[in-house]
N, C-alpha and C positions, 0 to 999 in steps of 0.2 A: 504494499499499499504505499508505504515511504517513497519506496524509488518511483510509481505512478505519481505521486506529487511533485518529485523531483521534476521529470519527464515533461509536465504538464507544465509545471512553471517555467523550464527552458525554454518551451516551445513560444509559450506568452511571451518571455525576453526576445527572443529572436523575432515573433513577430513586431515585437515594437522597437527595435533595432532598424528591420526593414523601411516604418512606418517613419520613423524619426528621421531618416536620411531624406525620405520624400520632404517632409514639414521642412527641413533646413535648407532645402533645393528653392521649395516654394514661398521663403520667406523673403529673400533675397531675391527670386526672378517677381513675385509681388509688387515688390516694391521697384524692380527696377522698370515695370510696366505699368505702375502707377494703379493700381486695384486700387476699388473703392475702400472706405476705411473699414468698412465690417469683415470682410473674408480677411484683412489684414491683421485685424485684432484677434480674431478667431486663428490666425495662424500663430500669432504671441501668445494665445494662453493655449493653446495645444504644445507647443513649442515649453511653455513652463509645467504642463502635467508632464511631458517627458521626461525633463528634467530630475521633476518631482520623484516620479517612478522609478528612474535609475541610482537615483539617491537614495533612495528604498532599499532597490534591489543591492545595491553593495552593502547599504549596513547591514542587510541581510546575509549576504556571502561572508562578509567580515564577522557576523556574531555566529553563524556555522564553524568557521575555520577557527574561531576564538573558543568555540565549547569543544571543538576535536584537536583543538592545542596544533593547530597548522597554519599560525596567523601569516608566519613569514613566507612559507609554501605557499596559501593563496596569493600574499600579495605581489611575489616576484616570482616566482615560478609556475604559477596559472595565473598571472598576469593582472592582478589585482588591482595594482596600480593605472592600468586604463581604465578598469570600473570606476576608480576614483576621479580620474582626471575627465572621464566622460562625463562625470552627473556633477558632484559635488563642485568645482569652481563655475561651472555654469549655473546653475541656479542660485549658486551667491552674485554672482559677478554679471550675469546677461539677462534670463530669462525673469529672475524674481525683481531684481530693478523696473524693467521693461512691463512686466503686470504692473508694481506698484505704481510706476507714474502713469499708466493707464486709469485706477481708480481712484488716484489721490491728485490733489494739486497743491499741496502744502509746500511751505519751503524746506524741508526736509528734501522732498522728489526734487525741487530746483537745484541741492544741493547735492544730490548723488547723480543728476542730469551732467551737470558740470565738469565734475572728477570723471565720468564716463566720456564725455567731448574732448575733456583735455588730455586724456588717455583714452583714446580712440582703439587701441590696440588690445582691449578688453574686449571689445566687439572678436575678435580673433579668436577668443578662445573658442568660440562655436565652431569654428573648424574641427575643434578636438572633437566631436563629435563620430566623425567622421572614423575614429580609430575603432568604432565598433564594428567597421564594416570588417575589421580583420574574423569577427564569427564568422561571416558567413560561409570561409571555408569549412564549418562543420557541412555543411551540404555535401561535399565532394568527399567525403569517406565513403560512400557507397559506388562511386566511379573507379573505373579501374585503376586509374593511374594514382589515383589516390588512398588506394587501399593499404598502404603500405605505412605504418606509423612513424617510420622513418620519415618516409617524404611527409606526413602530416607536421610532424615535428619539425623539420627544416624549414617547412612555407610557413610556419607559424613563427618561426623566427626569425626568419629572412626578411618577410610580410611585416612584421613587426618593427623590424629595425629601419628598414627603411621610410615606412609611413610615419613611424614617430620622428625619425629623425627632417623629413620634409616638414612635416608639422612645428617642430621644435625651430628650425630653419626658419619659416613663415611668421613663425611667433616674435622671433628673435627681430628680425627685419623690420617688424613691424614696430617695435618697442625701437630699434634705433632709428627708425624712420621717424617717431615722433618725438624721438628725443633730439633730433637734429632740426627737427620742425617747430619745436617746443614754443622760441621765440615768435614766430610767424605764425603759431595757430591760430591766434586772436585775428588773425588777417582774413578771418572767413567772409565768402562773397556775401554774406548776409549781414556780419559786422559791418565790411566796409563801404554796403549801401547806407545802412543805418547814421555812419558817419557822416556821409555825403549829404543825407535827408538834416542832420544839425547843422550841419555847416552853412547849407541854402535855407534853412528856417534864421541863422541868426546873421544872416546876409541881408534878407530881407529887413525894409523900412516901416512895414505895415502891415495890420490883421489881410487886409486884401493882398498886399504883394506878399504874404506868406501863404496865404491859400494858389495862390496863382504859381508860384518857384513852385510847390509842393505836390501840386496837379499837374504841370508840367514834366516835370521830373519820374513821378510816379507811371506816367504814361509811357513813357520811354525806357524805363527801369521794369525787365520781367520777374525779378521777385519781389518787387512791392504788390502787397496784396492789401493793403491798406493803410490809410496814413488818418489820423485824427489829432485836432488842435488842440489847445489845452481847455476848453470847454467841455472835451469829449465830443465834438459833432463830427463826423466823419469827411475829410475836405477829398477822399477819393477811396474807392472801392472797385476791386479790380471782384471777386464773389462775394456773394451776400454770405452772413452771418452763417444762415442755414446749409448753404453749399460748402460752407468753411467745416461746419461740425460733423457734416454727414461724408464730405469726400477725405477729408483729410485728417491726420493725425498729431495732437496736438504734440510738441517736443519733438517730434520726429521729422515730420514734414514742415513744420513751421514755427516761428517762434516771436513771443511779445518782446517788444522791444520801447523801453519810457526813458524820457530825458526829466529828471528834477529840474532842471535849472528852466526850460522851457514848455513843461507840461507835455509837449507833443509823445505820441504812442503812434508805435507801426507794426503791423503783422507781416512778417519778412519772410520770404521760401526761403526753407534752409535742406530741399529736395536735392539739391547738386551735389554734398557730399554726401547723403544716404546712396545717389545712385551711384557715386565712386567706391563707396563700402561695400554694394551689394555686386558689382561687378567684380571687384577683387576677389570679393568672397566665392562667386560663383567659378572664378578661375581656379582658385583653390581648391574648391569642392569637386572639379572636373579633373583637375590634374592629380589629385588622392583616388578620384574612385579609376581613372584610370590605368595609373599605377599597380592599383587592384586587380585589373581585369587583365593586365599584362602578364601579373605573376601569376594568378590564378590559371588563367587560360593558354598563356605560351612558355611562362618557364617551369611551372609543375610538371606539365610532360616531359618537357623536357628532363626534366631530374629524376623522373620515375623513369625514363627510358632507358636514360646512362647509368643510373646508380640503384635506384632499389628493382628494377625489374631484375638484375643480374644476378644481383644480390638474393632475392627472391627464386629465381631458377634454381642456383648452388644451393640454397637452403632445401628446398623441396628434393633435389635431386640426392642430396647426400641424409636426409630423413627417409626417404620411399625409395624401397629398393627395385621400383616398375619404374619410377617416373626417369626417363632416359633422355629430356627433351635439352636439344643440346642451345647454346646461345649462339642469336645472331651478331655477329662482332661488324659492325658498319667500319668500313674503311675511315671515314673522318677521324673516329674514336679509337680506335685500333693503338694507339701507343697510350691510352688512358690505363692509370693502374689497374681501375678492375676490371678493363678487357682484357688487361693481358693475365689477370687471375682467371676470366672467365675462356681464355684461350688453353690455359694447363687443365683448367675443367673439363673442355671439351677435347681435348687431345690425350689427357693424362687421366685424369680420373675416370669419366665415363666408359674406356675401353677396358679399363681395369675392374670396373665393375660390370660391365657386360659378361667379362671373361671370369669372374665369379659367379657369377649368375649361371654361365654356362656350363661351368665345373660343376656348380651344385645340384644344376638339371643331369649332368651324365652321369653324376654317383648313384640319383635316385633312379634314373632309368637302368643303370647296373644294379644295382640293387634288386632292382626288380625283376629282372633275368637271370639272377645267380642261381645256380645250383647247389642244393645241401647235400651234404653228405649222407645225410638218410636216402635222398633220392637214387643217389649212386646205388647204395646197398641196395634198394628195392629193385634196381635196375638190374644188376648182379645176379639177385636170389633167381628172379624170371627166367634169366638166360641161363641158369643152370638147370630148370628143372625143365 
């Protein structure tokens, strides 16, 4: 019963892995394609649900390992660190704050959003979700070239090494990029536009001039969605408040700016930064998926053909006295150690094995036709009679 529950749990986890990969892709794809607010918010909530689920999964596996006194084995040898990296940091630094920002507009959210905007690299942590793609290798246990435990272990190790290296490089590059650009981070397009709006407002000499200048500027700058004067009256509106609320996500697609000196406010489009991040994340995601596909569908059969299959044939030949399959040696790999051993197996071991079997059969046949002394005596007695 316990084994059945564990199997069901593994199936649920594996299904969640596939779904979270689809969700990860769609979340950035939706931002890039400008989907409406509702489906994008649903994707944010589902991302949070998946991160919460995988965090609970990690804690559950960690608890099981603790009760069985194999925490070190689980975390390092059974790749529990992947379970951790693809769950807890994402919940704490990505989906958790995103959901918090959707349901609250308090100062704490503004502070968290500010930190995440300064350290945009934290959004790249989401790419760590693709580490769970490693578990798809479990699907290939029943395929011929993945039947060898050596192949499975080798593929898990090399895939983990390569994909982890790629993710760490991407993460490190993002940190370096944001560190080098920290001084110019405040010079985002929306911030530059806001400073120009403030400057234009200060240059005007009358309320009518302010409205004229700001209106002309807003019509020529696509990032400006709305500008209001100190009285709160809209000077320019590209979208109605209802349209903004229905189509866009606050703190993600647009941002409110306020100048305490002049009292003017503006709603500015911040999606260009979102588009850039979405393109980068989709490129990173595609790179990792392609790498895993190449390893699973190209390298794994090659490893099985050139390493594990010859070893498996030799093992069967040594264990089964009636197994006499020769190993086909490709000319391209004939100098490999495993095929040099295979050549000795074909030319030395199999002939000796065949000769031994033949000798055994001959002895058996000879034993079946041999005459006993009693038989000879019986024939002699008949002849004398």
